[in-house]
C-alpha positions as CSV (number, residue, x, y, z in Angstrom):
1,M,97.2,314.7,43.9
2,E,94.1,314.1,41.8
3,I,92.4,317.1,40.2
4,R,88.7,316.8,39.4
5,G,86.8,318.9,36.9
6,A,84.7,321.6,38.5
7,P,81.0,321.7,37.4
8,E,79.6,325.3,37.2
9,G,78.3,326.4,40.6
10,T,79.7,323.4,42.5
11,A,81.0,324.6,46.0
12,D,82.6,321.6,47.4
13,S,84.9,318.7,46.5
14,T,85.7,319.8,43.0
15,T,89.4,320.6,43.2
16,I,90.8,318.3,45.9
17,D,90.4,314.6,46.3
18,R,89.8,314.1,50.1
19,N,91.3,310.7,50.2
20,A,94.3,311.9,48.4
21,A,94.6,314.8,50.8
22,V,94.5,312.6,53.8
23,R,97.2,310.4,52.4
24,A,99.3,313.3,51.4
25,Y,99.0,314.8,54.9
26,T,99.8,311.4,56.6
27,D,102.8,310.9,54.2
28,N,104.1,314.4,55.0
29,R,103.9,313.9,58.7
30,R,105.7,310.6,58.4
31,R,108.5,312.0,56.5
32,S,108.9,315.1,58.7
33,Q,109.1,312.7,61.7
34,A,111.7,310.7,59.9
35,L,113.8,313.8,59.4
36,F,113.6,314.9,63.0
37,E,114.7,311.4,64.0
38,L,117.9,311.8,62.0
39,L,119.2,314.1,64.8
40,D,120.5,313.2,68.2
41,D,118.2,314.3,71.0
42,D,120.7,316.9,72.4
43,T,120.4,319.0,69.3
44,Y,116.8,319.9,70.0
45,Y,117.3,323.5,71.4
46,E,120.3,324.3,69.2
47,R,120.4,326.6,66.2
48,P,122.5,325.0,63.5
49,I,122.0,328.1,61.4
50,P,122.2,331.3,63.4
51,L,119.8,333.0,61.2
52,R,117.0,330.4,62.1
53,H,115.2,329.3,65.2
54,P,116.4,326.1,66.9
55,V,115.1,322.6,66.0
56,A,112.3,322.8,68.6
57,F,110.6,325.6,66.7
58,Y,110.2,323.6,63.5
59,E,108.7,320.5,65.2
60,G,106.0,322.9,66.4
61,H,105.9,325.3,63.5
62,I,104.7,322.8,60.9
63,P,101.5,321.6,62.7
64,A,100.9,325.1,64.1
65,F,101.0,326.6,60.6
66,S,98.5,324.0,59.4
67,V,96.2,324.8,62.2
68,I,96.4,328.6,61.4
69,S,96.2,328.5,57.5
70,F,93.7,325.5,57.3
71,L,91.7,325.1,60.4
72,R,91.4,328.8,61.5
73,R,91.5,330.7,58.2
74,A,89.6,328.2,56.0
75,L,87.2,326.6,58.5
76,N,86.8,329.2,61.2
77,H,88.0,326.6,63.7
78,P,89.0,328.0,67.1
79,G,92.4,326.2,66.9
80,I,94.2,323.9,69.3
81,D,96.4,326.0,71.7
82,P,96.4,329.8,71.1
83,T,99.8,330.2,73.1
84,L,101.7,327.5,71.2
85,E,100.1,328.6,67.8
86,T,101.4,332.2,68.5
87,L,104.9,331.0,69.5
88,F,105.2,328.7,66.5
89,A,103.3,330.9,63.9
90,R,106.2,332.2,61.8
91,G,109.8,331.7,61.3
92,I,112.5,334.4,60.9
93,D,114.4,335.9,57.9
94,P,116.9,338.2,59.4
95,S,119.4,340.1,57.3
96,D,122.3,339.2,59.6
97,Q,123.2,337.5,63.0
98,S,122.6,340.7,65.1
99,A,119.1,340.8,63.8
100,A,118.7,337.1,64.4
101,A,119.7,337.6,68.0
102,K,116.9,340.0,68.6
103,S,114.5,337.3,67.4
104,A,115.9,334.7,69.9
105,I,113.5,333.0,72.4
106,D,115.0,331.8,75.5
107,D,112.3,329.6,76.8
108,W,111.0,326.9,74.5
109,P,108.4,324.2,75.5
110,T,109.6,320.7,76.3
111,R,109.7,318.3,73.5
112,A,106.8,316.2,75.0
113,A,104.7,319.3,75.0
114,V,105.4,320.2,71.4
115,R,104.7,316.6,70.4
116,A,101.4,316.5,72.3
117,F,100.4,319.6,70.5
118,A,101.3,318.3,67.1
119,D,99.5,315.0,67.9
120,Q,96.3,316.9,68.7
121,A,96.7,319.1,65.7
122,D,97.2,316.0,63.4
123,D,94.0,314.4,64.7
124,T,91.9,317.5,64.2
125,I,93.4,318.3,60.8
126,L,92.9,314.7,59.5
127,N,89.3,314.6,60.6
128,A,88.7,318.0,58.8
129,L,90.3,316.8,55.6
130,A,88.1,313.8,55.7
131,H,84.7,315.3,56.8
132,A,84.8,319.1,57.0
133,P,83.6,321.5,54.2
134,I,87.2,322.2,53.0
135,E,86.2,323.7,49.7
136,G,83.7,326.4,48.9
137,K,83.1,330.1,48.0
138,A,83.5,331.4,51.5
139,P,85.6,332.3,53.4
140,P,88.2,333.1,50.8
141,A,90.8,330.6,52.2
142,R,88.3,327.9,51.3
143,Y,88.1,328.7,47.6
144,R,89.4,325.9,45.6
145,A,90.6,324.2,48.9
146,Q,93.3,326.9,49.2
147,G,93.7,326.4,53.0
148,A,94.1,322.6,52.7
149,F,96.6,322.8,49.9
150,T,98.6,325.5,51.7
151,A,99.0,323.3,54.8
152,L,100.1,320.3,52.6
153,E,102.7,322.1,50.5
154,H,104.0,324.2,53.5
155,E,105.2,321.0,55.1
156,V,106.8,319.7,52.0
157,M,108.7,323.1,51.7
158,H,109.9,322.9,55.4
159,Q,111.2,319.4,54.8
160,E,113.8,321.0,52.6
161,T,114.5,323.7,55.2
162,L,115.0,321.0,57.8
163,L,117.5,319.2,55.6
164,Y,119.7,322.1,54.8
165,M,119.7,323.1,58.4
166,W,120.5,319.5,59.5
167,H,123.4,319.8,57.0
168,R,125.2,322.1,59.3
169,F,125.2,319.6,62.2
170,E,128.3,317.4,62.4
171,P,127.8,313.9,61.0
172,S,128.5,312.4,64.4
173,R,125.2,314.0,65.6
174,K,123.1,312.4,63.0
175,T,121.9,308.8,62.3
176,R,122.8,307.7,58.8
177,P,119.7,306.1,57.1
178,D,120.1,303.0,54.9
179,H,120.1,305.2,51.7
180,G,122.5,307.8,53.1
181,D,125.0,307.4,50.1
182,L,126.9,310.2,48.5
183,Q,127.1,309.6,44.8
184,L,130.6,310.2,43.4
185,S,130.5,308.7,39.9
186,S,132.0,310.6,37.1
187,G,128.8,311.7,35.4
188,N,128.4,312.5,31.8
189,S,130.9,314.4,29.6
190,R,130.5,318.2,29.8
191,R,129.1,320.2,26.9
192,P,129.4,323.9,26.3
193,A,126.5,326.4,25.9
194,V,123.7,326.2,23.4
195,A,121.8,329.0,21.5
196,V,118.2,329.6,22.5
197,D,116.1,331.7,19.9
198,A,114.2,334.7,20.8
199,G,110.6,333.9,21.8
200,T,107.8,334.3,24.3
201,V,107.4,332.6,27.6
202,T,104.4,332.2,30.0
203,L,105.3,333.1,33.6
204,G,102.8,332.3,36.3
205,A,99.6,330.4,35.9
206,G,95.9,330.9,35.5
207,V,93.9,330.3,38.8
208,T,92.1,327.3,37.2
209,D,95.1,325.9,35.3
210,I,96.5,324.2,38.4
211,A,95.0,322.6,41.5
212,F,96.9,325.1,43.7
213,G,99.6,327.7,43.5
214,W,101.1,330.2,45.9
215,D,100.1,333.9,45.5
216,N,103.4,334.9,43.7
217,E,102.5,332.4,41.0
218,F,99.6,334.4,39.8
219,P,98.4,336.0,37.5
220,Q,99.7,334.4,34.3
221,H,101.3,336.7,31.8
222,R,103.5,336.5,28.7
223,V,107.1,337.8,28.4
224,D,109.2,338.3,25.2
225,V,112.7,337.0,25.5
226,P,115.6,338.1,23.2
227,A,117.9,335.4,21.9
228,F,120.7,334.2,24.3
229,E,123.2,331.4,24.9
230,I,123.0,329.3,28.1
231,D,125.3,326.7,29.6
232,V,124.2,323.2,29.1
233,H,125.3,322.2,32.6
234,D,125.4,324.0,36.0
235,V,128.6,325.4,37.1
236,T,130.5,322.5,39.0
237,N,132.7,322.5,41.9
238,A,135.7,322.1,39.6
239,D,134.6,325.2,37.6
240,F,134.3,327.2,40.6
241,L,137.6,326.0,42.0
242,A,139.2,327.8,39.1
243,F,137.5,331.1,40.2
244,V,138.7,330.5,43.8
245,E,142.3,329.8,42.7
246,A,142.3,332.8,40.4
247,G,141.7,335.1,43.4
248,G,137.9,335.7,42.7
249,Y,137.2,336.4,46.5
250,T,139.9,339.0,46.6
251,R,138.8,341.0,43.4
252,A,136.2,343.7,44.4
253,E,135.6,344.5,40.7
254,L,133.9,341.1,40.1
255,W,131.4,341.7,42.8
256,S,128.5,344.2,43.1
257,P,129.2,346.9,45.7
258,Q,126.7,345.5,48.2
259,G,128.0,341.9,47.5
260,W,131.6,343.0,48.0
261,R,130.5,344.5,51.4
262,R,128.7,341.4,52.5
263,R,131.7,339.3,51.4
264,C,134.1,341.3,53.4
265,A,131.8,341.3,56.4
266,S,131.4,337.5,56.3
267,G,135.1,336.9,55.7
268,R,134.0,334.0,53.5
269,T,136.7,333.0,50.9
270,H,135.0,329.9,49.5
271,P,131.6,328.2,49.2
272,L,130.2,327.3,52.6
273,F,129.8,323.6,51.5
274,W,133.5,323.4,50.9
275,E,136.0,322.8,53.8
276,R,139.7,322.7,54.0
277,D,141.7,319.6,55.1
278,G,145.3,320.6,54.9
279,D,146.0,321.1,51.2
280,E,142.9,319.4,50.1
281,W,139.3,320.6,49.6
282,Q,136.5,318.6,50.9
283,W,132.7,318.6,50.4
284,R,130.6,318.7,53.5
285,G,127.9,316.3,52.7
286,M,124.9,315.3,54.9
287,F,126.6,312.3,56.4
288,D,130.2,312.4,55.2
289,R,133.1,314.7,54.3
290,V,134.7,313.6,51.0
291,A,137.1,314.8,48.6
292,L,135.5,317.7,46.6
293,P,133.4,316.2,43.9
294,G,134.5,318.3,40.9
295,V,131.7,317.0,38.6
296,S,128.9,318.0,40.9
297,P,127.2,321.4,40.9
298,V,128.6,324.0,43.2
299,Y,126.2,325.4,45.9
300,V,126.8,329.2,46.4
301,T,125.1,332.4,47.2
302,H,123.7,334.8,44.7
303,D,126.6,337.1,45.4
304,E,129.2,334.4,44.6
305,A,127.4,333.2,41.5
306,T,127.2,336.8,40.2
307,A,131.0,337.3,40.8
308,Y,131.8,334.1,39.1
309,A,129.6,334.9,36.0
310,R,131.2,338.3,35.7
311,W,134.6,336.6,35.9
312,R,133.6,334.3,33.1
313,G,132.4,337.3,31.0
314,S,128.8,336.2,31.5
315,R,125.8,336.8,33.7
316,L,123.0,335.0,35.5
317,P,119.8,334.2,33.6
318,T,116.6,336.2,34.2
319,E,113.6,334.3,35.4
320,A,112.2,334.5,31.9
321,E,115.3,333.3,30.3
322,F,115.2,330.3,32.6
323,H,111.7,329.6,31.5
324,R,112.6,330.0,27.8
325,A,115.4,327.4,28.2
326,A,113.4,325.0,30.5
327,Y,109.8,325.0,29.3
328,T,109.8,326.0,25.6
329,T,110.7,324.3,22.4
330,P,112.4,325.5,19.1
331,D,109.1,325.2,17.3
332,G,107.5,327.6,19.6
333,R,105.5,325.2,22.0
334,E,105.5,325.4,25.9
335,R,105.6,322.3,27.9
336,L,104.7,321.6,31.6
337,Q,108.3,320.4,32.4
338,P,111.7,320.6,30.7
339,W,111.2,317.0,29.4
340,G,107.6,317.4,28.2
341,D,104.2,317.1,29.9
342,D,104.8,313.8,31.8
343,E,104.8,313.9,35.6
344,P,108.1,314.2,37.5
345,T,109.6,310.8,38.2
346,E,112.9,309.5,39.5
347,T,114.3,309.2,36.0
348,R,113.9,312.9,35.3
349,G,116.1,314.5,38.0
350,N,117.6,314.6,41.5
351,F,114.6,315.8,43.5
352,D,112.1,314.4,46.0
353,F,114.8,313.1,48.5
354,A,116.2,310.6,46.0
355,H,119.7,311.6,47.3
356,W,120.9,313.5,50.3
357,D,123.5,315.4,48.2
358,P,123.9,316.6,44.6
359,V,125.0,314.1,42.0
360,P,127.3,314.7,38.9
361,V,125.8,317.1,36.4
362,G,124.1,315.5,33.4
363,S,123.1,312.4,35.4
364,Y,119.5,312.6,34.2
365,P,119.5,312.7,30.5
366,A,115.7,311.8,30.5
367,G,115.1,315.2,32.1
368,V,117.0,317.3,29.4
369,S,115.0,320.3,27.9
370,A,114.0,320.7,24.2
371,W,117.1,323.0,23.8
372,G,119.4,320.3,25.2
373,V,119.9,321.8,28.6
374,H,120.3,319.5,31.6
375,D,119.3,319.5,35.3
376,L,116.9,322.5,35.0
377,V,114.7,320.7,37.6
378,G,116.6,319.0,40.4
379,N,120.2,318.7,41.8
380,G,120.0,322.4,43.1
381,W,117.8,325.4,42.8
382,E,119.1,327.8,40.1
383,W,119.8,331.4,40.8
384,T,118.4,334.0,38.5
385,S,119.1,337.8,38.3
386,T,115.4,338.6,38.8
387,V,114.6,340.4,42.0
388,F,111.6,338.7,43.8
389,D,108.4,340.6,43.5
390,G,104.8,340.0,42.6
391,F,103.5,339.9,39.0
392,S,101.4,342.7,37.8
393,G,98.0,342.1,39.5
394,F,99.4,340.4,42.4
395,Q,96.9,339.6,45.2
396,P,97.9,338.1,48.7
397,M,96.5,334.6,49.3
398,A,93.7,334.4,51.9
399,S,95.2,331.4,53.7
400,Y,98.7,332.9,54.1
401,P,98.7,336.6,53.2
402,E,102.2,337.2,54.5
403,Y,103.7,334.6,52.4
404,S,105.1,336.7,49.5
405,Q,104.5,340.3,50.1
406,D,106.6,340.5,53.2
407,F,109.7,339.7,50.9
408,F,109.0,342.2,48.2
409,D,111.8,344.3,49.6
410,G,114.3,344.2,46.8
411,D,116.6,342.1,48.9
412,H,115.6,338.6,47.7
413,F,116.2,337.0,44.3
414,V,114.2,334.4,42.5
415,V,115.5,330.8,42.2
416,K,113.9,328.2,40.0
417,G,114.0,324.5,39.5
418,A,114.4,322.2,42.4
419,S,117.0,320.7,44.7
420,P,117.5,317.1,46.0
421,A,115.3,318.0,49.0
422,T,112.5,319.5,47.0
423,G,109.3,317.4,47.2
424,R,107.7,316.2,44.0
425,S,104.4,318.3,44.6
426,L,106.4,321.5,44.3
427,I,107.8,320.7,40.8
428,R,105.6,322.7,38.6
429,R,106.4,325.4,35.9
430,S,105.0,328.3,37.8
431,F,106.6,327.6,41.2
432,R,109.0,330.3,42.4
433,N,111.4,330.3,45.3
434,W,113.5,333.2,46.6
435,F,116.4,333.9,49.1
436,R,118.6,336.7,50.2
437,P,121.7,337.1,48.0
438,D,124.1,336.3,50.8
439,Y,122.3,333.3,52.2
440,P,124.8,330.4,52.0
441,Y,122.9,327.5,53.5
442,M,120.4,326.5,50.9
443,Y,120.9,324.1,48.0
444,A,121.4,326.6,45.2
445,T,123.6,326.3,42.2
446,F,123.6,328.4,38.9
447,R,124.5,328.4,35.3
448,C,125.8,331.3,33.1
449,V,124.1,333.0,30.1
450,R,125.3,335.4,27.4
451,D,123.6,337.7,25.0
452,A,123.2,336.2,21.5
453,R,126.3,336.9,19.4
C-alpha cells in the first residue's frame, strides 16, 4: 500500500492511500470468500480444531472485527448489529480442550444471516474508506489511520488461520482449486551451519518508520547479540524422522518438564502433519496425502522443536539471533528483508499463498540472507526461544487494545518469518507472531543454533 509523506500538522490522508485501501479491502474479502468456498457446505458448524470456534464463527468474525476496530473505535460509528458484533468479536485461545469446551456456543446464526451481516458491514466499511475521515489526531484509533490498517491486516492474518484450520478437514470435504499442487521436487543440496559474528540488531520499529504496525512491534530498540552458528536450512522432515526413530518422543530428558507433561497428556509420538500408512509415513497436505517429503521443512510445536534441538546438542534461536541472521550484513548494515530492501515478490520465498503446502528447503535462492541463510521468510514460521512479551515502553493500541497484552502470560513464544499462507502485507522486519508451545496446527518450523565455538 502506498505511503505518503506527512506534512507537519496535517490531520488526514497522510499515511494511507484511500484508493489503495479500498482495493486492499476488496481483495481481502474476495480471497476470504474463495477460502470459505473451498469447504463443503456441511462443514459450516464443525470445529476442525477443537481449540477453535467452528467455521461459522470466522465468516462472521472477520467483518465484525472490522466494524469494531475501524468503524466503532476509529470513526465513532454506532455499528451494524450489536448482537452479532458481540457474538463474533473475539476468538478463543484455550490452553486445552476442556477449556475450549467451556467456550463452546451451541446456537450459531444461519449462514444466510451471517452473510447478510457481512454484506452490510462491507458496504459500510468501503464507503467509510472512500469518504470518511479515517485519519486524524482523535480519537486515538484514527491516528495514522490505525483503525483502517488494523481491519485490513487482521483479515490477512485470519486467512492463514482459515487455511491451517481447513488443513484438518479430510481432502474429500474440500474442493481442489486449479493451483492445488503439492510440490515434491528434490530441492537444492543441503548445507551445514554458518557462523554469524557478534553485532547489534534493531528490534521493533519507530512509529513513523512504517505505515502501520501492531502494538507489540513498538517501540524500536537495539540489542547486542553475541556470535553464534545457525543452520543454513530449516530442519526437514527427513532430519526430524531420525529424531523420531531414535526414540525422541520417549526420552523425557530431551524435553522441558512442562513440555514432557504436555507430550504425555497429548499422547503424540510424531508431528501432527505426519500420518502413518502401514509401514510408511505420509504427509497430510491441504488436498493430498503423499509420501513424506523428506526435503521439506518439518512443521512441529515449540515443545517438539526444543526437544529435537537438545537431541542435536543445539538450541532454538532467540528473537534477536533470528534478526541478526536475517536482517544484518557482515559489514554491519541492517536491511528491511533478508535479501535486501526490495519488496517481497514471488521469487523471494514461499509466502502469499503461492503454494498450499511447504516446498523443499532452499527453493528460493533469491531470498537468501547476507549470511547465506535460506528461507528466513516463507515456507513456515520459525520458532524462537523468546517468550512473547512487550518491548520496554509497550503501549496497547487504541484500535485493538486486547491484541497483544492478553498474551503476555509467559505461555506463548515468538515466531518470526512467514508461512506459505502469510499475506504479503505482513512481511516486514518488525512483525511478530506467537503461539502456545504445544499448539500443533499452525505452519511452524525451526532451525538450530549453537554458541560460537
